C-alpha positions as a Markdown table, in Angstrom:
| # | Residue | x | y | z |
|---|---|---|---|---|
| 1 | Met | 64.0 | 71.6 | 67.4 |
| 2 | Ile | 60.8 | 71.3 | 64.8 |
| 3 | Asp | 58.9 | 73.0 | 67.6 |
| 4 | Ala | 61.0 | 75.2 | 68.7 |
| 5 | Ile | 61.5 | 76.6 | 64.9 |
| 6 | Cys | 57.2 | 76.5 | 64.7 |
| 7 | Ala | 57.4 | 78.7 | 67.7 |
| 8 | Glu | 59.3 | 81.4 | 66.3 |
| 9 | Thr | 57.5 | 81.5 | 63.4 |
| 10 | Val | 54.8 | 82.6 | 64.9 |
| 11 | Met | 57.0 | 85.3 | 66.9 |
| 12 | Arg | 58.1 | 86.6 | 63.6 |
| 13 | Lys | 54.9 | 87.2 | 61.8 |
| 14 | Asp | 55.5 | 90.6 | 62.3 |
| 15 | Tyr | 59.1 | 90.9 | 60.7 |
| 16 | Val | 57.8 | 91.4 | 57.0 |
| 17 | Ser | 54.5 | 92.6 | 55.7 |
| 18 | Glu | 55.5 | 91.8 | 52.3 |
| 19 | Thr | 53.7 | 88.7 | 50.8 |
| 20 | Ile | 56.3 | 85.8 | 50.9 |
| 21 | Asn | 57.2 | 84.8 | 47.0 |
| 22 | Thr | 59.9 | 82.4 | 48.2 |
| 23 | Ile | 60.8 | 79.5 | 51.0 |
| 24 | Tyr | 63.9 | 77.7 | 51.5 |
| 25 | Phe | 64.3 | 74.7 | 53.3 |
| 26 | Gly | 68.1 | 74.5 | 54.2 |
| 27 | Gly | 70.9 | 75.8 | 56.4 |
| 28 | Gly | 71.2 | 72.0 | 57.5 |
| 29 | Thr | 69.5 | 68.7 | 56.1 |
| 30 | Pro | 66.0 | 69.1 | 56.0 |
| 31 | Ser | 65.2 | 66.0 | 54.2 |
| 32 | Ile | 65.9 | 63.6 | 57.1 |
| 33 | Cys | 62.5 | 65.4 | 58.8 |
| 34 | Ser | 59.8 | 63.3 | 58.9 |
| 35 | Asn | 56.9 | 64.2 | 56.8 |
| 36 | Glu | 54.9 | 65.3 | 60.0 |
| 37 | Gln | 57.6 | 67.1 | 61.0 |
| 38 | Leu | 58.1 | 68.9 | 57.9 |
| 39 | Ser | 54.0 | 69.3 | 57.3 |
| 40 | Gly | 54.1 | 70.9 | 60.9 |
| 41 | Leu | 56.5 | 73.5 | 60.0 |
| 42 | Phe | 55.3 | 74.0 | 56.6 |
| 43 | Asn | 51.6 | 74.6 | 57.9 |
| 44 | Ser | 53.2 | 77.0 | 60.9 |
| 45 | Ile | 54.6 | 79.3 | 58.0 |
| 46 | Lys | 51.8 | 79.5 | 56.3 |
| 47 | Ala | 49.4 | 80.1 | 59.3 |
| 48 | Ser | 52.1 | 83.2 | 60.0 |
| 49 | Phe | 52.8 | 84.8 | 56.9 |
| 50 | Thr | 50.9 | 85.4 | 53.3 |
| 51 | Ile | 52.4 | 83.2 | 50.6 |
| 52 | Asn | 52.3 | 83.7 | 47.2 |
| 53 | Gln | 50.0 | 80.9 | 45.5 |
| 54 | Arg | 53.1 | 80.6 | 42.9 |
| 55 | Ala | 55.9 | 81.2 | 45.0 |
| 56 | Glu | 59.0 | 78.9 | 44.7 |
| 57 | Ile | 59.7 | 76.6 | 47.4 |
| 58 | Thr | 62.8 | 74.3 | 47.6 |
| 59 | Leu | 63.5 | 71.5 | 49.4 |
| 60 | Glu | 67.3 | 71.0 | 50.3 |
| 61 | Ala | 68.1 | 67.2 | 50.2 |
| 62 | Asn | 70.6 | 64.5 | 50.3 |
| 63 | Pro | 70.4 | 61.5 | 47.6 |
| 64 | Asp | 70.6 | 58.7 | 50.2 |
| 65 | Asp | 67.5 | 60.5 | 52.2 |
| 66 | Ile | 65.7 | 60.8 | 49.3 |
| 67 | Thr | 62.7 | 57.8 | 48.5 |
| 68 | Met | 59.7 | 57.7 | 46.5 |
| 69 | Glu | 57.6 | 58.0 | 49.7 |
| 70 | Lys | 59.4 | 61.5 | 50.9 |
| 71 | Leu | 58.8 | 62.5 | 47.3 |
| 72 | Leu | 55.4 | 62.1 | 46.9 |
| 73 | Phe | 54.7 | 63.5 | 50.2 |
| 74 | Trp | 57.1 | 66.7 | 49.5 |
| 75 | Lys | 55.3 | 67.3 | 46.4 |
| 76 | Ser | 52.1 | 67.1 | 48.0 |
| 77 | Ile | 52.5 | 69.9 | 50.7 |
| 78 | Gly | 53.8 | 72.0 | 48.2 |
| 79 | Ile | 57.2 | 71.9 | 47.5 |
| 80 | Asn | 58.1 | 72.5 | 44.0 |
| 81 | Arg | 62.2 | 72.6 | 43.9 |
| 82 | Leu | 64.5 | 70.5 | 44.9 |
| 83 | Ser | 68.3 | 71.1 | 45.6 |
| 84 | Ile | 70.0 | 68.0 | 45.7 |
| 85 | Gly | 73.8 | 67.8 | 47.5 |
| 86 | Ile | 75.2 | 65.4 | 44.8 |
| 87 | Gln | 78.6 | 67.1 | 45.0 |
| 88 | Ser | 80.0 | 64.2 | 42.4 |
| 89 | Phe | 78.9 | 61.3 | 39.8 |
| 90 | Arg | 82.2 | 59.6 | 41.1 |
| 91 | Asp | 82.0 | 56.9 | 43.5 |
| 92 | Glu | 86.2 | 57.7 | 44.2 |
| 93 | Asp | 85.5 | 61.6 | 44.9 |
| 94 | Leu | 82.3 | 60.8 | 47.3 |
| 95 | Arg | 84.2 | 58.3 | 49.6 |
| 96 | Trp | 86.7 | 60.9 | 49.9 |
| 97 | Met | 84.4 | 63.5 | 50.5 |
| 98 | Asn | 82.7 | 61.3 | 53.1 |
| 99 | Arg | 79.5 | 61.5 | 51.8 |
| 100 | Ala | 76.9 | 58.8 | 52.2 |
| 101 | His | 75.7 | 58.4 | 48.9 |
| 102 | Asn | 77.2 | 56.7 | 45.9 |
| 103 | Thr | 77.0 | 57.1 | 42.5 |
| 104 | Asn | 74.1 | 55.3 | 41.8 |
| 105 | Gln | 72.2 | 56.6 | 44.7 |
| 106 | Ala | 72.6 | 59.8 | 43.0 |
| 107 | Leu | 71.1 | 59.0 | 39.6 |
| 108 | Asn | 68.0 | 56.9 | 40.8 |
| 109 | Cys | 67.0 | 59.9 | 43.2 |
| 110 | Ile | 67.4 | 62.5 | 40.2 |
| 111 | Glu | 65.3 | 59.8 | 38.1 |
| 112 | Met | 62.9 | 59.5 | 40.8 |
| 113 | Ala | 62.7 | 63.3 | 41.5 |
| 114 | Arg | 61.8 | 63.4 | 37.8 |
| 115 | Asn | 58.7 | 60.8 | 37.5 |
| 116 | Val | 56.6 | 62.1 | 40.5 |
| 117 | Gly | 57.2 | 65.7 | 38.9 |
| 118 | Phe | 60.2 | 67.5 | 40.1 |
| 119 | Glu | 61.2 | 69.4 | 37.1 |
| 120 | Asn | 62.9 | 72.6 | 38.7 |
| 121 | Met | 65.8 | 70.7 | 40.1 |
| 122 | Ser | 69.5 | 72.0 | 41.2 |
| 123 | Ile | 72.4 | 70.1 | 42.1 |
| 124 | Asp | 75.6 | 70.7 | 44.0 |
| 125 | Leu | 78.8 | 69.8 | 42.5 |
| 126 | Ile | 82.5 | 70.5 | 43.8 |
| 127 | Tyr | 85.6 | 70.9 | 42.1 |
| 128 | Gly | 89.2 | 71.4 | 42.5 |
| 129 | Thr | 89.4 | 67.7 | 45.1 |
| 130 | Pro | 92.5 | 65.7 | 45.2 |
| 131 | Thr | 90.9 | 63.4 | 43.7 |
| 132 | Leu | 89.6 | 64.8 | 40.6 |
| 133 | Thr | 91.3 | 65.1 | 37.3 |
| 134 | Asp | 90.5 | 67.4 | 34.4 |
| 135 | Glu | 89.1 | 64.8 | 32.7 |
| 136 | Gln | 86.7 | 63.5 | 35.5 |
| 137 | Trp | 85.6 | 66.9 | 35.8 |
| 138 | Glu | 84.6 | 67.1 | 32.7 |
| 139 | Gln | 82.4 | 63.8 | 33.0 |
| 140 | Asn | 80.8 | 65.1 | 36.1 |
| 141 | Val | 79.9 | 68.1 | 34.7 |
| 142 | Lys | 78.6 | 66.6 | 31.2 |
| 143 | Gln | 76.8 | 64.1 | 33.5 |
| 144 | Ala | 75.0 | 66.7 | 34.3 |
| 145 | Ile | 74.3 | 68.6 | 31.2 |
| 146 | Tyr | 72.9 | 64.8 | 29.8 |
| 147 | Leu | 71.0 | 64.3 | 32.7 |
| 148 | Gln | 69.4 | 68.1 | 31.4 |
| 149 | Ile | 69.7 | 69.2 | 35.3 |
| 150 | Pro | 68.1 | 72.5 | 35.0 |
| 151 | His | 70.0 | 74.4 | 37.7 |
| 152 | Leu | 73.8 | 73.8 | 38.8 |
| 153 | Ser | 75.4 | 75.2 | 42.0 |
| 154 | Cys | 79.4 | 74.5 | 41.3 |
| 155 | Tyr | 82.1 | 75.2 | 44.2 |
| 156 | Ala | 85.3 | 75.1 | 44.5 |
| 157 | Leu | 86.5 | 72.7 | 47.6 |
| 158 | Thr | 87.5 | 74.7 | 50.8 |
| 159 | Val | 89.0 | 73.9 | 53.8 |
| 160 | Glu | 87.1 | 75.0 | 57.0 |
| 161 | Ser | 89.6 | 75.2 | 60.1 |
| 162 | Arg | 89.0 | 72.3 | 62.5 |
| 163 | Thr | 87.0 | 70.3 | 60.0 |
| 164 | Ala | 88.3 | 66.2 | 59.8 |
| 165 | Leu | 89.3 | 67.4 | 56.4 |
| 166 | Asp | 91.9 | 70.2 | 58.0 |
| 167 | Lys | 93.3 | 67.7 | 60.4 |
| 168 | Met | 93.9 | 65.3 | 57.5 |
| 169 | Ile | 95.3 | 67.9 | 55.6 |
| 170 | Gln | 97.7 | 68.8 | 58.6 |
| 171 | Leu | 98.6 | 65.0 | 59.9 |
| 172 | Lys | 99.7 | 64.5 | 55.5 |
| 173 | Lys | 96.9 | 62.1 | 55.3 |
| 174 | Thr | 95.8 | 64.0 | 51.8 |
| 175 | Glu | 96.7 | 66.5 | 49.9 |
| 176 | Glu | 95.8 | 70.8 | 50.0 |
| 177 | Pro | 93.1 | 72.2 | 47.1 |
| 178 | Asp | 95.5 | 73.3 | 44.4 |
| 179 | Pro | 94.5 | 77.0 | 43.9 |
| 180 | Glu | 95.8 | 76.2 | 40.1 |
| 181 | Lys | 93.5 | 73.4 | 39.4 |
| 182 | Gln | 90.8 | 74.9 | 41.1 |
| 183 | Ala | 90.8 | 77.9 | 38.5 |
| 184 | Arg | 91.4 | 75.7 | 35.9 |
| 185 | His | 88.2 | 73.5 | 36.5 |
| 186 | Phe | 86.0 | 77.1 | 37.0 |
| 187 | Glu | 87.3 | 78.4 | 33.8 |
| 188 | Leu | 86.1 | 74.8 | 32.1 |
| 189 | Leu | 83.1 | 75.2 | 33.7 |
| 190 | Met | 82.0 | 78.1 | 32.4 |
| 191 | Lys | 83.2 | 76.7 | 28.5 |
| 192 | Trp | 81.1 | 73.6 | 29.1 |
| 193 | Thr | 78.0 | 75.3 | 30.5 |
| 194 | Glu | 77.8 | 78.2 | 28.2 |
| 195 | Glu | 78.0 | 75.5 | 25.3 |
| 196 | Ala | 75.2 | 73.7 | 26.3 |
| 197 | Gly | 73.1 | 77.0 | 27.1 |
| 198 | Tyr | 73.3 | 77.9 | 30.8 |
| 199 | Glu | 73.0 | 80.9 | 32.4 |
| 200 | His | 75.9 | 82.1 | 33.8 |
| 201 | Tyr | 73.9 | 84.0 | 36.4 |
| 202 | Glu | 76.0 | 84.4 | 39.4 |
| 203 | Ile | 79.5 | 83.0 | 40.1 |
| 204 | Ser | 78.5 | 79.6 | 41.9 |
| 205 | Asn | 75.0 | 79.1 | 39.7 |
| 206 | Phe | 74.1 | 78.2 | 36.4 |
| 207 | Ala | 70.9 | 77.9 | 34.8 |
| 208 | Lys | 68.7 | 77.3 | 32.1 |
| 209 | Lys | 66.5 | 80.1 | 30.8 |
| 210 | Glu | 63.7 | 80.5 | 33.7 |
| 211 | Tyr | 65.3 | 78.1 | 36.2 |
| 212 | Arg | 67.4 | 80.6 | 38.0 |
| 213 | Ser | 66.9 | 80.1 | 41.7 |
| 214 | Gln | 64.5 | 83.1 | 42.8 |
| 215 | His | 65.2 | 82.4 | 46.6 |
| 216 | Asn | 68.8 | 83.4 | 46.2 |
| 217 | Ser | 68.6 | 86.0 | 43.3 |
| 218 | Ser | 66.6 | 88.0 | 46.0 |
| 219 | Tyr | 70.0 | 87.6 | 48.3 |
| 220 | Trp | 71.6 | 89.0 | 45.7 |
| 221 | Gln | 69.4 | 91.9 | 44.8 |
| 222 | Gly | 69.5 | 93.2 | 48.4 |
| 223 | Glu | 65.4 | 92.3 | 49.0 |
| 224 | Lys | 63.9 | 91.4 | 52.7 |
| 225 | Tyr | 63.9 | 88.0 | 53.9 |
| 226 | Val | 63.0 | 86.7 | 57.6 |
| 227 | Gly | 65.1 | 83.3 | 58.6 |
| 228 | Leu | 64.4 | 80.7 | 61.2 |
| 229 | Gly | 66.0 | 78.7 | 63.4 |
| 230 | Pro | 69.5 | 78.7 | 65.1 |
| 231 | Ser | 72.1 | 80.8 | 63.4 |
| 232 | Ala | 69.3 | 82.2 | 60.8 |
| 233 | His | 69.7 | 85.6 | 59.1 |
| 234 | Ser | 67.4 | 88.2 | 58.7 |
| 235 | Phe | 67.0 | 91.8 | 57.0 |
| 236 | Asp | 64.3 | 94.1 | 56.5 |
| 237 | Gly | 65.8 | 96.7 | 54.3 |
| 238 | Tyr | 67.8 | 98.5 | 57.0 |
| 239 | Ser | 69.3 | 96.3 | 59.6 |
| 240 | Arg | 70.2 | 92.6 | 59.7 |
| 241 | Gln | 69.7 | 90.2 | 63.0 |
| 242 | Trp | 70.8 | 86.9 | 63.3 |
| 243 | Asn | 69.7 | 84.0 | 65.8 |
| 244 | Val | 72.3 | 82.4 | 67.9 |
| 245 | Ala | 73.9 | 79.6 | 66.9 |
| 246 | Asn | 74.0 | 77.5 | 70.1 |
| 247 | Asn | 71.3 | 74.8 | 69.5 |
| 248 | Ala | 70.8 | 74.7 | 73.7 |
| 249 | Leu | 70.5 | 78.7 | 73.8 |
| 250 | Tyr | 68.2 | 78.8 | 71.0 |
| 251 | Leu | 66.0 | 76.2 | 72.5 |
| 252 | Gln | 65.8 | 77.8 | 75.7 |
| 253 | Ser | 65.4 | 81.1 | 74.5 |
| 254 | Ile | 62.0 | 79.7 | 72.7 |
| 255 | Thr | 61.1 | 77.9 | 75.5 |
| 256 | Ala | 61.4 | 80.9 | 77.8 |
| 257 | Asn | 58.9 | 82.7 | 74.8 |
| 258 | Glu | 62.0 | 85.0 | 73.6 |
| 259 | Leu | 64.2 | 84.9 | 70.8 |
| 260 | Tyr | 68.4 | 85.6 | 71.5 |
| 261 | Phe | 69.3 | 87.1 | 68.5 |
| 262 | Glu | 72.2 | 89.9 | 67.6 |
| 263 | Arg | 70.9 | 92.9 | 65.5 |
| 264 | Glu | 72.9 | 95.2 | 63.6 |
| 265 | Glu | 71.8 | 98.6 | 61.7 |
| 266 | Leu | 73.4 | 99.4 | 58.4 |
| 267 | Thr | 74.8 | 102.2 | 57.6 |
| 268 | Pro | 74.4 | 103.6 | 53.7 |
| 269 | Thr | 78.2 | 103.0 | 53.0 |
| 270 | Gln | 77.7 | 99.2 | 54.4 |
| 271 | Thr | 74.6 | 98.7 | 51.9 |
| 272 | Leu | 76.4 | 99.9 | 49.3 |
| 273 | Asn | 79.5 | 97.5 | 49.7 |
| 274 | Glu | 76.8 | 94.7 | 50.1 |
| 275 | Tyr | 75.3 | 95.9 | 46.8 |
| 276 | Ile | 78.7 | 95.9 | 45.5 |
| 277 | Met | 79.5 | 92.5 | 46.7 |
| 278 | Thr | 76.2 | 90.6 | 45.5 |
| 279 | Gly | 75.8 | 92.5 | 42.5 |
| 280 | Leu | 78.8 | 92.3 | 40.9 |
| 281 | Arg | 79.0 | 88.1 | 41.8 |
| 282 | Thr | 75.7 | 88.2 | 39.1 |
| 283 | Met | 75.9 | 88.6 | 35.7 |
| 284 | Glu | 74.2 | 91.9 | 35.5 |
| 285 | Gly | 76.5 | 93.4 | 37.6 |
| 286 | Leu | 76.1 | 96.8 | 39.1 |
| 287 | Ser | 73.7 | 99.3 | 37.9 |
| 288 | Tyr | 74.9 | 103.3 | 37.9 |
| 289 | Lys | 71.1 | 104.5 | 37.9 |
| 290 | Gln | 70.7 | 102.5 | 40.9 |
| 291 | Ile | 73.7 | 103.5 | 42.7 |
| 292 | Glu | 72.7 | 107.2 | 42.1 |
| 293 | Asn | 69.4 | 106.7 | 43.1 |
| 294 | Lys | 70.0 | 104.8 | 46.8 |
| 295 | Trp | 73.4 | 106.6 | 47.4 |
| 296 | Gly | 74.5 | 109.6 | 45.5 |
| 297 | Arg | 76.1 | 110.3 | 41.9 |
| 298 | Glu | 79.5 | 110.7 | 43.8 |
| 299 | Lys | 79.4 | 107.4 | 44.2 |
| 300 | Thr | 79.3 | 106.2 | 40.8 |
| 301 | Leu | 81.9 | 109.2 | 39.7 |
| 302 | Ser | 83.9 | 107.4 | 42.6 |
| 303 | Leu | 83.3 | 104.0 | 41.3 |
| 304 | Gln | 84.0 | 104.7 | 37.7 |
| 305 | Asn | 87.8 | 105.8 | 39.2 |
| 306 | Ser | 88.5 | 103.1 | 41.1 |
| 307 | Ile | 87.7 | 100.6 | 38.2 |
| 308 | Lys | 90.2 | 101.8 | 35.7 |
| 309 | Glu | 93.0 | 99.3 | 36.5 |
| 310 | Tyr | 90.7 | 96.3 | 36.5 |
| 311 | Lys | 89.5 | 97.6 | 32.9 |
| 312 | Ile | 92.8 | 98.0 | 31.0 |
| 313 | Gln | 93.4 | 94.6 | 32.8 |
| 314 | Gly | 90.1 | 93.2 | 31.5 |
| 315 | His | 88.6 | 92.2 | 34.7 |
| 316 | Ile | 85.8 | 94.7 | 34.6 |
| 317 | Leu | 83.5 | 95.3 | 31.3 |
| 318 | Glu | 82.0 | 98.6 | 31.3 |
| 319 | Asp | 79.1 | 100.2 | 29.4 |
| 320 | Ala | 76.7 | 103.3 | 29.7 |
| 321 | Thr | 74.6 | 101.4 | 32.4 |
| 322 | Gly | 76.8 | 99.9 | 34.8 |
| 323 | Ile | 79.9 | 97.5 | 35.1 |
| 324 | Lys | 80.3 | 93.7 | 35.4 |
| 325 | Leu | 83.0 | 91.0 | 35.5 |
| 326 | Ser | 84.4 | 89.4 | 32.6 |
| 327 | Lys | 85.9 | 85.8 | 32.7 |
| 328 | Ser | 88.9 | 86.3 | 34.0 |
| 329 | Gly | 87.6 | 88.8 | 36.6 |
| 330 | Lys | 85.2 | 86.4 | 37.7 |
| 331 | Leu | 88.4 | 84.0 | 39.0 |
| 332 | Leu | 89.2 | 87.4 | 41.2 |
| 333 | Ala | 85.3 | 88.1 | 42.2 |
| 334 | Asp | 86.0 | 88.5 | 46.2 |
| 335 | Gly | 89.3 | 90.6 | 46.1 |
| 336 | Ile | 88.0 | 92.9 | 43.0 |
| 337 | Ala | 84.8 | 93.3 | 45.2 |
| 338 | Ala | 86.7 | 94.4 | 48.4 |
| 339 | Asp | 89.1 | 96.3 | 46.5 |
| 340 | Leu | 86.0 | 98.6 | 45.4 |
| 341 | Phe | 84.4 | 99.1 | 49.1 |
| 342 | Phe | 84.1 | 102.4 | 50.1 |
| 343 | Ser | 85.2 | 103.8 | 53.5 |
| 344 | Glu | 82.7 | 105.2 | 56.4 |
| 345 | Gln | 83.3 | 108.8 | 56.1 |
């Protein structure tokens, strides 16, 4: 698989001509890769693309994969940001989520990363699980704040169909997530992080000053990107393409020196709706000037008409420059965005 992704890197080198400002090793568990594998992949990327010398380079890692040897190597090849799948600082939650690590490993890997010099760090936390009370959720968040983690990505537990959790719920072996509890946990999270000086810069993301994820922010701002590997998505500003998700088919196509992907040309209406969907999730919200420049003034006027009820309800805040979600609106972000979408003419 690593060899195939390296081969794809060469095949895709002309996809974007711009300098690469961020690299994100994710979409799975890249921390299980050997030093040789990761180095080979990184060298292939550097050989095929022009990389900004100050690029943000992130690696996703599980606590149980993190060792001092790996941390030192990651640092030596230029990785300067870690995204660690902590999920919880409570063993009960971790067992319920079937995670391979425990609380001690979670705490130790953060300390080791700091000792090696990884100051730019993000951790994932999950809320709304049946095992987590309001008080225990507070302990989790306050632990992250106490450890001075500069970036938090916090997600409500979701149940995907045909997963082990889905089957456990169907067999009545565990409770379903409680939407009211999840909403309450999210509201508490916004309160605690604000008090601790974090920017709630995107629905699920909280950062100390100058520690926003540059990579994810590029997605939300509609910038171009190239994705490598099975099911990876790419965007060139006008069209989107995505590689086949099946590993065997992906390997087969690379071996045949071709790439198996699907491609979609985006209409102006689709790009506007994507801007609404992603922009509304950010603390900056939607810019009327940007909408007028790219899609025309009539779209701004139509949007202003569509938000009237949400303004009355207090879910949307508006000024002369544009709109953004209030705290109550953030609980309804996806529904509000969908309601504001434009139809194809």
